[in-house]
Rosetta silent file (secondary structure, phi, psi, omega in degrees, C-alpha in Angstrom):
SEQUENCE: XXXXXXXXXXXXXXXXXXXXXXXXXXXXXXXXX
SCORE:     score description
SCORE:     0.000 S_00000001
   1 L     0.000  -37.706 -170.756    6.556   20.091   10.840 S_00000001
   2 H   -71.948  -51.419 -177.594    7.360   20.116    7.210 S_00000001
   3 H   -57.221  -44.613 -179.439    9.714   17.059    7.372 S_00000001
   4 H   -58.843  -48.626  179.824    7.209   15.198    9.565 S_00000001
   5 H   -56.222  -48.961 -178.058    4.322   15.972    7.195 S_00000001
   6 H   -61.540  -40.674 -176.500    6.337   14.725    4.194 S_00000001
   7 H   -61.765  -46.400  172.147    7.318   11.552    6.138 S_00000001
   8 H   -56.419  -39.061 -174.619    3.705   10.891    6.962 S_00000001
   9 H   -73.970  -47.492 -178.691    2.570   11.421    3.349 S_00000001
  10 H   -62.295  -37.103 -175.535    5.237    9.020    1.891 S_00000001
  11 H   -67.225  -36.304  176.524    4.344    6.498    4.606 S_00000001
  12 H   -59.336  -47.663  178.155    0.636    6.852    3.621 S_00000001
  13 H   -59.086  -48.925 -179.345    1.543    6.356   -0.029 S_00000001
  14 H   -65.413  -42.594  178.130    3.657    3.301    0.716 S_00000001
  15 H   -64.388  -26.874  176.930    1.039    1.820    2.895 S_00000001
  16 H   -76.941  -48.307 -178.733   -1.623    2.311    0.234 S_00000001
  17 H   -56.420  -42.000 -176.756    0.574    0.787   -2.536 S_00000001
  18 H   -70.402  -37.165  175.384    1.323   -2.097   -0.244 S_00000001
  19 H   -63.895  -43.862 -174.454   -2.345   -2.697    0.588 S_00000001
  20 H   -68.970  -43.882  175.759   -3.338   -2.548   -3.013 S_00000001
  21 H   -65.615  -35.277  179.550   -0.549   -5.072   -4.183 S_00000001
  22 H   -66.355  -45.419 -179.590   -1.653   -7.316   -1.253 S_00000001
  23 H   -60.849  -45.911 -179.995   -5.282   -7.202   -2.320 S_00000001
  24 H   -61.039  -43.878  175.175   -4.262   -7.869   -5.923 S_00000001
  25 H   -66.475  -41.550  176.513   -2.141  -10.742   -4.986 S_00000001
  26 H   -62.143  -33.298 -177.256   -4.784  -12.274   -2.689 S_00000001
  27 H   -79.276  -37.134 -178.395   -7.454  -11.888   -5.477 S_00000001
  28 H   -64.861  -44.534 -171.951   -5.106  -13.443   -8.146 S_00000001
  29 H   -64.284  -39.702 -175.291   -4.296  -16.428   -5.702 S_00000001
  30 H   -68.118  -47.018  176.297   -8.029  -16.923   -5.127 S_00000001
  31 H   -60.312  -38.081  172.535   -8.959  -16.716   -8.780 S_00000001
  32 H   -60.228  -36.825  174.236   -6.149  -19.048   -9.580 S_00000001
  33 L   -87.673    0.000    0.000   -7.473  -21.706   -7.387 S_00000001
């Protein structure tokens, strides 16, 4: 349970960071144009 919980937590953190960087990239691209 502990290992699974940690894996899920790190997955959530990675997913959130990925989503934020993606949104920032899209916003920068839109404002660039």
